[in-house]
N, C-alpha and C positions, 0 to 999 in steps of 0.2 A: 533595525536600529531607528528609533523615532527621530524626526527632525529636531524636536525640542531637546532631546537628550544630547544630540550632536556628538562631539568627541569625548564627552564625559563617560560614555559607555564603550569607548574604543580602547580596549586593554593595552594594545601595543603602543598606541599614541601616549597613553598615560605612563607607560614604562620610559618612553623617550623623554616625556616631560619631567618625570622623576629624576632622570639622569641629570637634567639640566638645572634642577632647582638648587641643589647644594653646590654643584660645580660653578654655577654663575655667582654664587655668593663668595666662594673661595677665590675666584679669579679676581673679584674686586679687592680682596686683601692684598694679593700680590701686586695688582696694578697700582694700588695706593702705596704699597710698601717699597717697591723698587726705587722710585725717585727719592723717597725719604731716606732709604739706606745711603743713597749716593749723596744727598744733601746734608744729612745730620750725622750719620754714622761715619761716612768716609770723607765728608767736607769737600765735595768736588765743585768746581766752578761751573758757570753757566754753559759754556761750550761743551763740557763733558756730559752735562745733562741732555744736551741736544744729541750728542753721539749715542748716549744710552737709548734715547727715544728712537733714533734712526735705526739702531741695531735691532730694536724689538720689531721693526716693521720690514727692513730691507730683505732679510732671508725669506720671509713669506712671499714677497713679490717675485724673488728668483725661483722659489719652489713652484709657484703657481704656473710658471712657464711649462712645467712638465707634469703637474698634478692632475690636470683636467682629464686627459686620456686615462691615466691611472685610475681615477675615480670612476669614470664611465665603464671601464672594462673590469673593475674589481668589485669586491664585496664591500659595499659602502659601510655597512654596520661594522665589519671587522676593521676597516680603516679608522672609523670613529674610536673604536676601543683601543687600537694601537696608539692613536694620538693622545688619548687620555693617559694611558700608562706611561708613555714617554715624558709627557709634561709632569706627571706625579714625581718621577725620579729626578727630573731636572730641577724642579722647584725645591724638593727636599735637599738637594746638594747644597743649597745656600745655608740652610740651617746647620748642616753637618760641618761645613767649613768655618762657619761663625763659631760653633761650639768648640772647634779645634784651634781657634785663633788665627786662622789663615785666610779669612775672608778678604777679598780684594775687589777693587773696581773692575779689574779685567774679568774676574769670575762673574760678577753681577752682569756685565755686558754680555758674556757668553750665554749665560742662562736666559737672559732676555731674548737673545737672538734665537736660541733653541726653542724656547717656548713660543716665540712669535711665529717661527716656521711651522711647528706643530699645530698651533692655533689656526694658522691660515689653511693648512690641509683639513683640519676639522670643519672649518667654516665652509669650505668648498664642498666637502662631502656631505655635510649636514643639510645644506640648502638643496642639494640634488637628492638626498635621501627621503625627505619629507613627502614629496609627491609620489614616491613608490610605496609609501606606508598608508596614506589616506587618499580619499577620493578628491578630484580636482575641485568640486564645489565646496570642500571642507578646508581648502588651503587658507582662505582668509581667516577663518576661525582658528585654525592651527597656528598660523603665524602670530595672530593676536594673542593666543594663550601663551606661546613661547616668549613673546616680547613682554607680556605681563610678568612672567617669571623673572626676566631680565630686569624689569623695573623694580620689583620687590627686592631683588638682590642689590640694585643700585641704592635703594632706600637704606637697607640694613647693612650692606657690606662696607661701604666706605665709613659710615658712622661708627660701626663697631670696630672697623679696622683702626680708626684713629685712636679709639680708647684702648684697644688691645696693643697697638704699637706703643702707646704712651705707657702702658703697664709693663709689658714684657719685652718690648723692643721689636723693631721690624724684622730682623733676621729670624727670630723665633716665631713670629706671627705667621710667616709664609708657610709654615708646615701645615697650617689649616687648609691651605689651598691644595697641597699635595694629597691629603686625605679626601678632599672633594673630588679630585680627578679619579681616585680609585672608586669612590661612590658611583660616579657617572659610568665608569667602565662596567661595574657590576650590574647596573640597571640595563645598560645597552645589551649586555650578554643575555639578559632575560627576555628580550624581544623574540617572539615566536614566528612572526610573519616571514615567510621565505623570500629571499631576494629575487627580484626579476632577473631573467637572464641578462647577463652583461653584454655590452657592445662587443661583438666578436673581434678578435685580433685580426688585423690586416698585415699579412707578411710583406707587402709592398709599402707599408707605411714608412715614411721618411721622418727624420727628426724635424720637428717643427710643424708637422702636419696637424697635430692636435690643437696647438694654439691658433693656427690659421683657421681651422674649423670653428673654434670658439669665437674668434674675432669676426668671422663672417656672420655667425649666428646673431652676435650682439649688435654689430654696426649695420647689418643688413636689415634689421627690423625697425620700422618707422617709430615705434613707441620706445623700445628698449635703448635705442641709439641715443636719444636726447637725455634719458635718465642717466646713462653712463657718462656722457660728456659733462652733464651737470655735476655728477659725483666726482669727476676728476678735479674740477675746480674746487669743489667742497673739500676734497681731500688736502688741498694746499692750506686751506683754513684750518683743517684738522691737525695738520702737522705743527702749525704755529701753536695751536691750543695745547696739544699733547707735550710739546717741548716747553712751553712757557707758563702754563697755568699753575703748576705746583710751585715753581720759582716765584711767581708773581704773588701768590697767596702767602707762602711761607716766608719769603725774604722781603719783598717789597711792602707787603701789607702787615707782615708780622703776625699772622694768625697762628694760633697754637695748632697742634696736630689734631686735637679733638674737635676744635672749631672747624678745621679744614675738612675733616671727615663729615661733620654735620652739613656743611655747605654742599658737598658732593651728594649727600643723601637727599637733598632737596630735588636734585636731578631725577632721582628714582621716583619720587612722588609725581613729578611731571611725567615721567616716562609711563607710569602706571595709568595716569589719566589719558595719555596719548593711546595706550593700548586699548583702553575701553572705548574711546570716542573715535577711533580711526574709521570704522565702518559707518558710524553715524555721520561723520564729516563728509564721507563720499556720497551718502544718500542726500544730504542737504545741499552740498556744493557741486556734485559731480566729480568724477575721478580726476580729470585733468586739472580743473581749477583747484581742487583739494591739494594736489601735488605741488602746484605753484605756490599757493598760499602758505602751506605748511612749511615749505622750504624757506620762504621769505621770513616767516615769523621766527623760525628756528635760528636763522643766521643774523637777522637784523638786530635782535636783542643782545647780541655779543657785545654791543657797544656799552652795555652795563659794566663789563669787566674793566676796561681802562678808565672808565668814569668813577670807579670805586676809590674813594678817598674821603678823608675827614674823620668823623667819629666812627667808632666801631659799629654802632647801630646802623649808621648809613651804609658802611661798607658791607655788612652782612645782608642788609636789605637788598642792595643792588646785586650781590653775588648770588643770593638765593633766588631772587626774581629771574635772573638769567638762567639758572639751573632749572627751575620750574618750567619756564616758558620754552626755552630752547630744546630741552630734552623731551618735553611733551609733544611738541610739533615734529621733532625729528623722528620719534618712535612711530607717530601716526603716519609720517611719510614712508618710513622704511617698511612698515607692514604692507602698505598698498604697493610700493615699488617692487618688493620682493615677490608678492603674490602675482603681480602683473607678469613679471619675468617667468615665474614658474608655470603660469598659465599659457602664455603665447609661445614659448619656446618648446620644441620637442623634448620629451624626457630623455631621449637617448643622446642628447648633446648638452644637457644641463650642466654636467660636471665640467665640460670643456668651456661652456659659456661662463660659468661661475669663475673658472680659473682666469679667463680673459679679462673679465671684469676686475678680478683681484689684481691682476698685473697692471691694468690701466690706472687703477686707483692707488693701490698700495705703493707703487714705485714713486709716486709723488709725495706720500706721507714722509718717508725718511729724508728725502731731499729737502722738503720744506721745513722739517724739524731741524735739520742741520743748519739751514740758513737762519732760522729763527734763533737758534742758540748763539751763533756767532754775531747776528744782528743785535741781539740783546746786550752782548758785551760791547759792542761798538757804539750803540746809540742809547742804551737803557732798556730795561725790560718793559716798562710801560709803553714806550714808544714803538717797540717791536710788536707788542700786542695790538696797537693801533693799525699797524701794517696788515696783520692777519685779519682783523675785523674788516678792514676796507675791501679786502678781496672777496668777502662774503656777499657783496652787492651782486656779483656776476651769476652764481648758480641759478637763482629763481628765473632770471631773464632767459637763460638757456633752456628752461623747461616750457617756455611760452608756446612752442609748437604742439604741446599736448593739451592746450586749453580746451579744445573742442572735443576732447574724449570724455564722454559722459559716464560710461560705466565700463566694468571689466569686460573685455572681449571673451566670447564664449568658446572660441575654438583656437587651437594652436596655429601659429603662422607657419 
């Protein structure tokens, strides 16, 4: 395989990529639709939206406590397929209960929790699976291609979701996501590369050993440690954003569903730019400075959100600018941070390391989402958004120990 051709001639990577193309698009529809169902179809208050957001995240954090060893000792491809099929049936149940006239907020929250847990398992297994499918020197290219797919989905998914929801309603629109998960499972089934031998089972293994191994791998590494600590604080900002952004745009600013989808789509354009420029930024800045600067740019422009007021043109300009810049630098950061992790950590602990990272970050997302929802009711949505934005000052500072890292290390730690 020529270096120029890269992964374009890697048949199994293309099957993995094809699995994610439609699935990523469908996921954006459900992500956009769930809060819209709660806000417009079921007319729920701010605190309940915070509960919905938290319940989409909390089960994944709990599952991650046990998932790492399961992923390392199991067939990662089959785990991915199982997660896809589970999510397909869970999402489809929303459309079914809506058609029967029995859709309730409790059901929306339960589906959000189930899909969130399955998505966490999928993410842990997916990050551990890629290094078994392609060569180590291809990881940066592979992560960039996958993130570019996510970016295109971010462009087309929310924008078309807004129009689709406005046309046929959110409960019916989510069935598109169910079909996208089935599409993903079909393409994953077609991957022909045989799985590497799994980590052997240890009969003396005690409950909690897997998460301890993962934590030691993550926090014992001088590079990965600071990225994860920064991510933990970043997750608090993310919880505020996930809980309040839809509320702020739809209620506080009065955007239509179609305009809201268009604003989110701008993030996809930024993400696509970030996927294409991530490796270039590393060549120009060096890996460590790139990680610090990208995180700072992504987080600091969040100030545009609470500043959005006045004419519709000014509001859209600020919101779209935030989406473009924040998502662009965030994706550029993620590609390099994940590639660094996949490179320096041994493959036989990647599942447990991914699970440990998920526990550390995901447990803060639902907690901060809950706090954000109740804070918005107490002091106002815009004021609560300011709180979340202010926390974003810290993550780039926590990455400063990586400033001297100029390039990706060539060997596992």
